[in-house]
N, C-alpha and C positions, 0 to 999 in steps of 0.2 A: 313371136306374133307376126302374122303377115302385115304387109305395108298398108294394105287396103282396107283395116277393120278400123283404122283411126286418119281421119283425113281432116289436118288442121284442128279445129276446135270442135269438129262434128263428131258424135257418138255415132259411128254407123250401125253398133250392133244394136244400140238402143233405139235408132231409127228402124233397123228391122223387125224389133221386137213390137213396134206401135201399130195397133190395129190399122192406121192410116196407111202403112206399107202392103197391105193385102194379105191372104191367107197362103196362096197356093203360087207357085213359081221360082224363078229362080230371082237371087238379089241384084238389081243393077241400079247404080246411081243414073239418076235421070233428070231432066230439066223439064218444067212447065213451060209450054208455049205461051200461055196467056201470061202467067207473070212474073217467070224466070228463076222459081223458086228450085233448089236442088235439093233431092230427096232422095231416099233408099225407095224402092218400090220392087214388090213382087211381081213378076210377069211370067206367063205360061209362053216356053219357046216358040209355039204356034202362032202368037200375038205376035211377036216380032219377026216374023218370016222365016223361022228355024224349023227343022224337022224335029218332033217329038224325042227322038232318040239322038240327038246332038249332043256331043258333051259340052254341058256348061264352061268348065273350068278352061275350054281350049278356044271359048268364043271370044271374038273382039266386039267392041260396042258399035264399030264402024260397019259390023256385019248386020245390025239389029235394024230393024225399021222401028218406027213411031209407034206408040200404042197409047190406046185410052185409059185414064186412071182418074180417080177421084183427086181432086185438088181443095183442100178447105180453103185457102184465101181466096179461091176463083169461084167458091160456092158451087162446083158442080163437076161433072167428067170433064177432063180436057186432054189435049193430047200433050205425050211426053217423050221426049227425045233420048235414047239412051247416051249416057257421057261414058260410063264403065261398067263391067261385069265384075261384081264383085266376088271373085272367086275365093279369097282370103275368108269371108261369111260364109261361103259354101262350104269350106273345109271345117269350119268350126264348128257348122250344123252336123256334119258327119261325125265328129269326136265327140259332140254332147249326145248323139242319138243312141 
């Protein structure tokens, strides 16, 4: 199992499966600029200033720009800063497809 599937006491796969993560895009761990909450979110490559043909497994969080996504504690769409590309979750999705 990849090291980025579980992070401390967080279940990243569970967070990714949640509707709050979004439906389309690559999984990233991101921090809400409003409340500081860290959650798994799906984001399209174009939303983080990457080419749609980029290989998500080779991306680093520092290469990604902030993106807008829903934050339920903030009660609306806020800016999120990527802190990690969760390539282990990408690998798991490929295995289950």
